[in-house]
C-alpha positions in Angstrom: 2.8 35.0 26.5 1.6 36.6 23.3 -0.8 34.8 21.0 0.5 35.9 17.7 -1.6 34.6 14.8 0.2 33.5 11.7 0.0 36.1 9.0 -2.2 35.2 6.0 0.0 35.3 2.9 -0.7 38.2 0.5 -1.6 36.8 -2.8 -0.9 38.7 -6.0 -3.3 38.5 -8.9 -0.7 36.2 -10.6 -0.8 33.9 -7.6 -4.6 33.8 -7.7 -4.6 33.1 -11.5 -2.0 30.3 -11.1 -4.0 28.6 -8.3 -7.2 29.0 -10.2 -5.7 27.2 -13.3 -4.4 24.4 -11.0 -7.9 23.9 -9.5 -9.5 24.0 -13.1 -7.0 21.3 -14.2 -8.1 19.0 -11.4 -11.9 19.6 -11.5 -12.3 16.4 -13.5 -10.9 13.7 -11.2 -9.8 10.8 -13.4 -9.8 7.3 -12.1 -6.5 5.3 -11.8 -7.6 3.4 -15.0 -8.1 6.6 -16.9 -4.7 7.9 -15.8 -3.0 4.7 -16.8 -4.7 4.7 -20.2 -3.2 8.1 -21.0 0.3 6.6 -20.7 1.3 9.5 -18.5 1.0 7.6 -15.2 3.0 4.6 -14.1 0.9 3.7 -11.1 1.6 4.2 -7.4 5.0 4.0 -5.8 6.1 0.4 -5.5 6.5 -0.9 -2.0 10.2 -1.6 -2.6 10.9 2.1 -3.5 8.9 3.2 -0.5 10.9 0.9 1.8 14.1 2.4 0.4 12.9 5.9 1.2 11.9 4.8 4.7 15.4 3.2 5.3 17.0 6.5 4.1 14.9 8.6 6.4 15.7 6.2 9.3 19.4 6.6 8.6 19.1 10.4 8.4 17.2 10.5 11.8 20.0 8.4 13.3 22.6 10.8 11.8 20.7 13.8 13.2 20.6 12.2 16.7 24.3 11.2 16.5 25.2 14.8 15.6 23.2 16.1 18.6 20.9 18.1 16.5 17.3 18.8 17.4 14.5 19.1 14.9 14.5 22.8 15.7 18.1 23.1 14.7 17.6 21.2 11.5 14.5 23.3 10.8 16.6 26.5 11.0 19.3 25.0 8.8 17.0 23.6 6.1 14.1 26.0 6.2 11.7 23.0 6.6 9.3 23.4 9.5 9.7 21.1 12.5 6.3 19.4 11.9 7.3 18.4 8.4 10.7 17.1 9.6 8.9 15.1 12.3 6.5 13.6 9.8 9.4 12.7 7.5 11.3 10.9 10.3 8.2 9.0 11.5 7.0 7.8 8.1 3.9 10.1 7.8 5.2 12.0 4.8 4.9 9.3 2.1 6.4 11.1 -0.8 9.1 13.5 0.1 10.8 15.5 -2.8 14.4 15.0 -3.7 15.0 18.6 -2.6 13.6 17.9 0.8 15.7 14.8 1.2 18.8 16.7 -0.1 18.4 19.5 2.4 17.7 17.2 5.3 20.7 15.1 4.5 23.0 18.1 4.2 21.8 19.5 7.5 22.8 16.4 9.4 26.2 16.1 7.7 25.3 13.5 5.1 25.3 13.6 1.3 22.7 12.0 -1.0 24.1 10.0 -3.9 21.7 9.4 -6.8 22.4 6.8 -9.4 20.5 5.1 -12.3 20.5 1.8 -14.2 19.0 0.7 -17.5 15.2 0.2 -17.1 13.4 -2.9 -18.3 12.0 -2.3 -21.8 8.4 -1.3 -21.9 5.8 -1.9 -24.6 2.2 -0.7 -24.8 -0.6 -3.2 -25.5 -4.3 -2.3 -25.2 -3.6 0.8 -23.0 -1.6 -1.3 -20.6 2.1 -1.1 -20.0 3.9 -4.5 -20.0 7.4 -5.0 -18.8 9.8 -7.1 -20.8 12.6 -8.0 -18.5 14.4 -10.3 -21.0 15.3 -7.7 -23.6 18.8 -7.6 -25.2 
């Protein structure tokens, strides 16, 4: 049994500069109220949206199991490590990207279908967003 240590990634000067700029951007940690006041933040994911993601992931797990695929096999197909796939399936990855969901679905023989609908109209008052659901 060999104890191979994972290799430390070799960062270029461009990588270091990019990461430094990201850290600089988040040195000031704004509060939720400050974020909402900028108008660039809509608040945390709504529980209904979270529930839909959980249902999707549950269905994808069932599809993986029905196809007789292990997490290791799906990991090789998707390029997503097993630990991440396990966290996805067990609800410990609260905000997966569309790309991650897309690759996972494809690996288990499923296809994601995205759709949209007209949003409720929004107006800004006193740095708060109000929803007008009765717009024409």
